[in-house]
C-alpha positions in Angstrom: 24.3 -62.6 -9.3 20.7 -61.3 -9.2 20.5 -62.0 -5.5 23.7 -60.0 -4.9 22.1 -57.1 -6.8 18.9 -57.3 -4.8 20.9 -57.3 -1.5 22.9 -54.3 -2.6 19.7 -52.4 -3.5 18.2 -53.4 -0.1 21.3 -52.2 1.7 21.1 -48.9 -0.1 17.5 -48.5 0.7 18.1 -49.2 4.4 21.0 -46.9 4.5 19.0 -44.2 2.7 16.1 -44.6 5.2 18.5 -44.5 8.1 20.2 -41.3 6.8 16.8 -39.7 6.1 15.7 -40.5 9.6 18.9 -39.1 11.1 18.5 -36.0 8.9 14.9 -35.5 10.1 15.9 -35.9 13.7 18.8 -33.4 13.3 16.5 -31.0 11.4 14.0 -31.2 14.3 16.8 -30.4 16.7 17.8 -27.4 14.6 14.2 -26.2 14.3 13.8 -26.6 18.1 17.0 -24.7 18.8 15.9 -21.9 16.4 12.6 -21.7 18.1 14.3 -21.4 21.5 16.6 -18.7 20.2 13.7 -16.8 18.7 11.8 -17.0 21.9 14.8 -15.9 24.0 15.5 -13.1 21.5 11.8 -11.9 21.7 12.0 -12.0 25.5 15.2 -10.0 25.6 13.8 -7.4 23.2 10.7 -7.1 25.4 12.9 -6.7 28.4 15.0 -4.0 26.7 11.9 -2.2 25.5 10.5 -2.2 29.1 13.8 -1.0 30.5 14.0 1.7 27.8 10.4 2.9 28.6 11.1 3.0 32.3 14.3 4.9 31.7 12.6 7.4 29.4 9.7 7.9 31.9 12.2 8.5 34.7 14.1 11.0 32.6 10.9 12.8 31.7 9.9 13.0 35.3 13.3 14.4 36.2 13.5 16.7 33.1 11.5 19.6 34.5 14.3 20.1 37.0 17.0 20.1 34.4 18.3 23.5 33.4 18.3 22.9 29.7 14.7 21.6 29.7 13.6 24.5 31.9 15.2 27.0 29.4 13.2 25.4 26.6 10.0 25.4 28.5 10.5 29.1 29.5 11.4 30.1 25.9 8.2 28.4 24.6 6.1 30.2 27.2 7.7 33.6 26.3 7.3 33.0 22.6 3.6 32.3 23.1 3.2 35.5 25.2 4.9 37.6 22.5 2.6 36.3 19.8 -0.4 37.0 22.1 0.9 40.5 22.8 1.3 41.5 19.1 -2.1 40.0 18.3 -3.5 42.5 20.8 -1.3 45.5 19.7 -1.9 45.1 16.0 -5.6 44.2 15.8 -8.2 47.0 15.9 -10.9 48.4 13.6 -11.9 51.6 15.3 -10.9 54.0 18.1 -12.7 51.9 20.8 -10.8 48.8 19.9 -7.6 50.8 19.6 -8.0 52.1 23.2 -9.0 48.6 24.5 -5.6 47.2 23.6 -4.1 48.7 26.8 -6.4 46.9 29.1 -6.0 43.6 27.2 -2.2 43.8 27.4 -2.1 44.5 31.2 -1.3 40.9 32.1 1.6 40.8 29.6 3.5 44.1 30.1 4.7 46.2 32.9 3.4 49.7 33.7 6.2 51.5 31.9 5.3 49.8 28.7 1.6 50.6 29.2 2.6 54.2 29.5 4.8 54.2 26.4 3.1 56.5 23.9 4.9 54.8 21.0 3.1 51.5 21.9 -0.1 52.8 23.4 -0.5 56.2 21.9 -3.6 58.4 21.9 -6.1 57.9 19.2 -6.8 61.7 19.1 -5.1 64.2 16.8 -4.1 67.8 17.7 -7.7 69.0 17.3 -8.9 66.4 19.7 -10.7 64.3 17.1 -10.4 60.5 16.9 -8.2 60.2 13.8 -8.7 56.4 13.7 -12.4 56.7 13.2 -12.1 59.8 11.0 -9.7 58.1 8.6 -11.2 54.6 9.1 -7.8 53.2 10.0 -7.7 49.5 10.8 -5.0 46.8 11.5 -5.2 43.0 11.4 -2.5 40.8 13.0 -1.4 37.9 10.7 1.5 36.1 12.2 4.8 36.4 13.9 8.2 34.7 14.3 9.7 34.9 17.7 13.4 34.4 18.6 14.3 34.4 22.3 17.7 34.3 23.9 18.6 32.2 27.0 17.7 33.7 30.3 20.5 35.9 31.8 20.0 37.2 35.3 16.3 36.7 35.2 16.0 38.6 31.9 15.5 37.5 28.3 15.9 39.4 25.0 13.2 38.6 22.5 13.2 39.6 18.8 9.8 39.4 17.0 9.3 39.6 13.2 5.6 40.4 13.0 3.3 40.5 9.9 0.1 42.4 9.8 -2.3 44.1 7.4 -3.3 47.7 7.7 -5.3 50.2 5.7 -7.6 53.2 5.7 -10.7 54.4 3.9 -10.4 54.4 0.1 -6.8 53.2 0.1 -5.4 49.8 -0.8 -4.6 47.4 2.1 -0.9 46.8 2.8 0.9 43.9 4.4 3.6 45.1 6.7 6.6 43.2 8.3 8.0 45.0 11.4 10.8 43.9 13.7 10.6 44.5 17.4 13.1 44.0 20.2 11.6 43.2 23.6 12.9 42.5 27.1 11.2 40.0 29.3 11.6 39.6 33.1 11.1 36.1 34.5 10.3 37.3 38.0 7.6 39.7 36.9 6.6 37.3 34.2 6.0 40.3 31.8 7.6 42.2 29.0 9.4 45.2 30.5 10.5 47.0 27.2 9.3 47.1 23.6 11.1 48.8 20.8 10.5 48.8 17.1 13.8 48.4 15.3 12.9 48.2 11.7 10.6 47.3 8.8 11.6 44.6 6.4 9.2 45.4 3.6 5.7 46.6 2.8 3.5 44.8 0.2 0.4 46.4 -1.2 -2.5 44.0 -1.9 
């Protein structure tokens, strides 16, 4: 009876060892397959990333010739020019600097704008005196927000909301917010018209 019990135990141990061995072999196969799948997946991901980069590079190379991209590039350029223009127009501390605005803006505006007395008016009053120096008038550009339309027949409409500080001797400084409408010609690469269309508010410091 005891011998039968020992035999049964031995059989169970042998079967258990065999099953354990089979399980380990199968587990190794599974682990190996998972490793292969992971390697293949990583390879595919690298291939896709490479394809994506090449495609993006090709698109970026072609983008400058695309109408939409060109519109964006043009708008950005015009926006920067508008900001530069108003920084010139609204920054002066005496008559000399006020008169110098015209020369500084020559590369940005056409002759008709340079001759516009509302934009580049005289610094002399009716008596011939420099009223800017006499009253100690000054202006300091702060910032501007530019909104430009799409180009139409080589022209763009640009709206600028500009902020600047101004003051005079013995008076508090004020922060002004003016709105201007401009026309820009792509062929001439300059602003061809500037009109002040309003003032949003005035804040006294």
